[in-house]
C-alpha angles and dihedrals in degrees: 000000000000116000116248117270108234096182114128131184129212124175097232118186111257092241094062098043112103138158113308094320097080119016138158096235113047136175110224123180097193134156139215120209118199110201144148115271094252091058095055094091092052091048090052091052089048091052093049089051090052091049092049090051092050094047092050091050091049092043092237117154116249113279129232116247118234124187102213112206134187128259146181117313143084094265094077126082108243101224118121090186089064099040105042100053091043094053090044092053093052090050092049092051094048092047091048091061095037094244120169114224141163128221130233126187121216095025098097128113113262092256102043151332123301142190113240122195107217124205133180125219124218090269090059096252115145124214141160111259101170132019145171134189132204105220125197093155104069096046086057093043091053094036092236117183140173129196122245109181105308094338129090110217136184116249127215122234119223109195114199140180111187100188104015118238115334089241093055093043093051090048091050093047091052092050096044094048097032087238095307097116120195111279094252091053102042113114089224115030099179132025112195119207117197116203108212131349092277090066095052097090091050091047089054092049090052092049089049092051090050092048091049088055089056096257131135114241138160134191118227105199098155118146094260135111118277092244092053091051091047091051089050092054093049091051087055089050093235106177097219131031115190118195117199123185136157093290092051091046091053093047094038087240141128129217103228118211107205124125093337100340135248138207117242134168113257094254093050090050094052088050091049093054094041090053091049089053099044100038093090090058091056095049113100117242111253 
């Protein structure tokens, strides 16, 4: 079975397209929850917990909540029966959990209000990173119904995007972390630098041990000085740089360069990196 294709296209004006933050082809892993009206508040709370878990894993500061309302203009569906209960349900859910939020007119989706989670990058630019909408309009438009007992009822759709488009999320992560992504997310987690041909077999054994542990490691054995290869790894923001020379090979060790460096045996080093990667999975959601 082919995986779903999450690529979407939007004909953005050339003046607003920029970097990865706003593009014409985007990858959006969104979701659509069909539920009874009385379940909307619970779904909103669940979505906010999911967002909180994702932001903690990505080390993104807590966002600000914005209730984005409709406004004047032809782009909005004129249907008070769709807008008013949707906005009321969002408010009820936010008040139930004691969340602080601001309001913004003219920022809603065309079919109804939404809750936007606003973040600020290190340059002070604000953008929406996560969002969800409570939609009474489309279930009516498509005449959607579900059966409860002997009665057919109209569902509500809760549209949700937990971490924005992949492009915008990557751009924000690179800005927030200055390119130094969390260890578990870094494309290369360890760069191994052998010093001399005699250390090459040991460097390969360390790389294999890391790979067997499910980690991403590369060997940089280019004909360059050690300091040049270390600088190259730091420029790429690799979390761990492991130097192996004749002494490390003899002791089955690695010299770890991270905030001052240390020398560890190869097994302890693999455990160190594995723990840094998996620690977030053991932390309880708050």
